[in-house]
N, C-alpha and C positions, 0 to 999 in steps of 0.2 A: 495772404502770402507772408507768413511770418519770416522775419530775418533776425538772426542772432549774430551779434558782432562781439567777439571776445578780444580784449586787449590784454596782453600779458608781458611779463619780463621775458628776456631771452631764456630759452630752455634747451640745454644740450641733449636731454633725454626725450625730446618730443619726437619719438620714432613714428614712422608711418603706422605701425600697429596701435600706438597710443592715440594718434590722431583719428584713426578709424574707430577705436573704442569710444572716444569722445563724440565723434560724429553720430555714432549709433545711439549713445545715451541721450544726447541733446535732441536728436531727431525724434526719438521715442517720447520724450517729455513734451516736446512741442506739438507733435501730432495728437497726443492724448489731451493736452490742455486746450488746444485751439480747435480740435475737431477737424483737422485737415489731413490730407494724405501726405506721405513723405516727399512726393515730387513737388509739393508746394513750399517746402522748407528750404531756406538757404542759411548757411553758416559761414562766417568769416573769422579767421584767426589773424590778429595783427600783433606783431612783436613791437614792443616799445622799450627803448633803452631806459634803464633805471634813472639816469640823470634827466631824462625827459618826461618821466612819469607824472610829476605834479603839473607841469605845464600842459601836457597833451591829454592826460586822462582825468586827474583830479579836478582841474579847472573846468573841464567839459561837464562832468557830472555834477559839480557844485553849482554850475550855472543852470542846470536843469534837474535839480534835486527832486522835483515832483515826479520824475520818471523812474527814480530808483525804487526797485522793489526789495533790494538788500544793499545796505550801505556797508562799506568795509569797516572793520573794527578800528583801524588806524585813523580813520577820518573823524575829526571832531568838528561838527558844523559851527560855522562862525555866527 
């Protein structure tokens, strides 16, 4: 039961059409990668304010860096 959780800055142009296209692309990648059907995939989008990014997002992935499959270019591991 793969679950994808995406945290992002607020986005004014995140239209229903863009969300649907994102859903379709991520679902396709997950079903192919994990060999599951689309009804097994869940996807969450979470808006995080820029001023809370480090505390809510960076701190969380830094604490579990072994889970990252792609680190952001702005992050320099301590």
